[in-house]
N, C-alpha and C positions, 0 to 999 in steps of 0.2 A: 504494499499499500504506500502510495507516495504521501508526502507531507502537505499536500494541498489543504487549504482551510476549507472545511466542510459547512461550518456554520457561521453565521454573522452576528452571534449573540453579543460579543464585545462591542462591535460597531453600533448595534441597535441601542445597547445601553448608553453609550456615549451620545447618540442622537437624542434619546430621552432624558439625558442628563441624569441618569440613575447609576449606581455602583453595583458591583458584584455582591458586596455586602447586603445591600438593600434587597437584591433579588434572592439571596440566600435566605434572608429573613422571611421575605414574602412567601417562598416555597417551602419553608421549613427544612432547608437543606444545609448541609455543612458548607461554609464559605470555601473551603478547599475544593469541594466538588464543583462549585460554580466557577472557580478559578480555572479548572481543568477544562471545563466546556469553553470558557473564553479564549484559552489558549490553543483550543483543538487538540489537546492530548487525550481528551475523552470526550464521548458524545452523550447527550441525554437521550433517554427513550422517547418514542413518539409521543407517549401521554405527558411526559414531562415537558416536551417541546410545545404541546398545546397548552399547558399551564403557563409556561414562559411567555408565549404569545398573549395570552389573556392578561397576565400581569402588566406587560408592556403595552397593551392595547394596540398590537399589530397582528397582522396575518401570519399564519405560520410560514408561509412562502417567503416572507420578509427576513425570516431568521435563517434561511438556507441559501447558500451560494449555488447558482445555476451551473449545472454540469456543461452547458453550451458556451462557457466564457472562453 
């Protein structure tokens, strides 16, 4: 697997002026887990991705990088 960024969680957090710590608290997750998502060293489950989108008030598609780039 290449090191291509799969998700845009960190970018969307910046756009929404939110922090990883805020997201961790909103989802009741460990901040280290959210940090791994933001650095693309780990990926959230689809259900968690839906929860992230709801917290950030964006569409799930906005959290993913297109494979056609």
